[in-house]
N, C-alpha and C positions, 0 to 999 in steps of 0.2 A: 503493499500500498503506499502511495505517496501521502506528502505531509499536506493537510488541510489547512491548519493553525499552527503557527510557532510563536512563543512570548517569551522574550528574553529579558529579565531585570526590568519589569512592567512596573513602575510606580506611577501613583497619582496623588498629587498634593494638592488641597483646595485652601483658598485663603479666606479666612472669617473675619475680617477687621484685623487687628493684630494676631490672630491666632491661627497657626498651621494645622489643619487636620491633614493626617498622612493615612488616607483611604487605600491606598495599596503599598506595598514596601517593597518590592521586587520581587515579580511572582514570575516564574520561568515555568512552561511545559510546552509539550507537542501533542496535538491532534491529528491521529490518520485520518485521510478520506475514508469516509465509511464508518466510523466510530460512532456510538452511542455514548456521551460522556453526560453526567450530571454533576454541576457544580453545587455545592452545598454550605452552608453557613447560617448563622444565626443573624439576627438584625443586627447592621451595624458592624460586620465582619469584612466587609468590601467585595461580597459577592456581585450586588448590583453594580458597583464600579467598574469591576471586571466584566459585567454581562456589555454594559457601555460602548466598553472596548472593543469587545469582540463584536459588537454588532455596527462598530463603526458610528456611535452616537456622540462618541468622543475620542480625545486622543492622550496617549499617555503623556505625564511631566517629563519621563525620562523613560530609556529602554526602548525596545523594538518590538514592531507587532508585522507577520507576515499572514495574509487572508490569500489563500490558492494563487501563492507567487508573487502579490502585490503588496510590495511594502508600503502597509497602512499609515505608519508613524510620520510619514513623509508626505501625506496628501494634505491638499488645502479641505474646506468645508465645500465647497461646490464639487470635486471629485469624491470626497466621501459620502454625499449623498447619491451619487450615481452607483459608489460601488455597493450602496446601500440597496438601491434597487434592483442590481444585476445578481448580485453576488449571494444574497441575504433574505432568506423568509422569514419573517417575524410572526411568532404568537404569543399573544399575552393573556394576563389574566381575564381581563376587561376585553369585548370583543371586536369593538370599535367599527362596529356596522351601521351604515346611515340607514336610518330608519326608513328613509320612502324609498328608496332603491330596493330590488328584488337580489337574492340569491346570487345570482348570474349578474347584474351588473357591479354588485359589490366584489364578487371577487375577478371581475375584468379591470378594477380600477387601477390597479399597479400599473396594469398593460400601459393605459391610458398615458399615464405619466411616463413612462418610458419613451412614446412618439414612434415612429416609422412604422406599424402594424395599423392595418385598417379596418373598422368595425366590426365589420363580419371577423376575422379572422381572432380579433383580442375575443368574442362572446364564444369564439368555438373552441378555443382555448381553457375560458373559463369552464364552461360545459364540460369537457374532458377533465378537469379539474375535482368539478363538485360530483362527477360520476365516481371518479377515484376514491373519494372519501363516504361515499354511499350514499349522496344527496340526488342522485340524477334525477328523482321525482319530484323535488323539492326546489328547482331552479327557480320558479316563477315566485316563488312564497317569499314574502319580506319578514325582515327579523321579528316582527312582533307575531308572528303566526309559526313562528318555529321554536322548540324547545329549546334552553341552554345548554345541551348539549350538541345539538344539531346547530346552533348560533358558532360553537364553537368550533366546528366541522368547518362550516361557511369559512371562518376564519383562516384556517388551517389550510383550506383549497385556495384562497386568496393568499396565503403564503407560498402555495407551488404554482402557481400560475405562470412566475416568472421562471421558472425550472433554475431553482438557486441552487448554489455549491453546497450551502450552508442552512439548514433550519434551526433558528436561535428561540426557543422556547420559553420563555419566562413567565412562572409561576401557571402554567396555562390550565391546572385544575384547582384553581384558587375561588372560584365563582360555581366551582359542580359539587354535585353531591358524590357519595363514594362510588356508587352504580355507574355513573356518568365518568366519573374520573376513572374507573377501570377500562371503559369502553374506549376513552380517549387516550389513555395511554397503551391500547393495544394497538390503535391505529400506528401511534408515533413507531411502535417497536415492530410493526408492519412495514413502514415507511423506511426504518433504519434497516431492514432483512431485505428489503428489495434495492438498497444500496445509497439511502440518501444519509448523510452527514447530519448528526442530530447532537446540539448539546440545549440542557435543560437546566434552568437555574431553579433550586427551590430549595425550601429550607424543610420539606415534609419527607422524611426517611421511605414511609412505603411508596413517595414517588420516586425518589431516588434510586431505589434497588430495581426499577426497571431498565436501566441504563448498564452497561457492562463495564463501566469504569468510574470514580468516583473521584472528584477534585474536592477536597474540604478547605474554604476559606476561612482564618480564624485571626482577627487584629490586624487585617490586609498583609498574613502571609498563607502560602500554602503549606498547611499542616499534613496532608495526606494525600499521594496519588496512587491509587490501589484499584484492582478490580472489585466491583461491586460486592459480587460473592464471597469475596476474601474479608472485606470489611465488615459484613454481615456476619459470617462465619466467627470471626472473633469477636464481635458482640455477643453473640448469641450461636454456640457451637450444635445448636439443635435447629437453627434457622436454615429454611429450604437455601440450597446453592444457588437455584437457578430464580432469579427474579421473576424469570417471564410465567413462572405458575398462575399468578390471577390471570394472565391474558389468557392463556389456555384454557383455564376455567370457563371463563366467559365466552370464548369461542366455541366450545362444545355446547353451550346452550341458546347459538345461533344469536349473540349480540352483536359479535365484532365483522364488519366486513373485513376482506384480505384485499391491502394494498395493490395495485398495478404494480407492474414492474416500472420502477424509474427511468427516465430517462431526460437527460439535457440538451439544450440548444448548443449548436457548436458557438 
């Protein structure tokens, strides 16, 4: 596998009046293409700051960050916006759907920002994304006509429509109940199995264990970088070693669609 993300000695310092806040204090790691990685830590640990750097929403105070071969820390804000649109699909806790637009129109929106694609092609790709997350029969529904889980699926379809190199999910189950959260995490697991690189930011252990690797952030430092099975086995010797067991349980009762094979545009 090739390297998707390379972070070296990342620091991020904020100035609040006369006080310097050191949110990150020299964090280094690599993420390979096709990995499923969870970034976990308590409030104030620095995980949200790290997410902003990975998502090209911010730049480091020092250190280097490379995404899919691009040196992000060297880019100005207009180029950062272009990278976000082309390289990263975002899924947030809040769905951020436009209430007056259909699911199809919501999913097609990032392609309108990119430019260069005719309207019919944008809608065709949006329809493909909705089919992929199991909402082919809900394309014309508006957000208020969908359940919370369905709205999050629309948000995932919107993240996938640009065919990004990276899917970045920030607390994606925070607004969902337990059953719907399991279904959503099953979908992310299937997307990863089909080749998608997924980075999940969470403070919930039950969500983090769906990933295959855990990065634990505390006090702005990377405390642990281990396989999730190893992390939970160390915590509880009797815990299941495969975090996907809830996914398989949900799939057996017919609650999970199987994600189609992932493909990226050239």
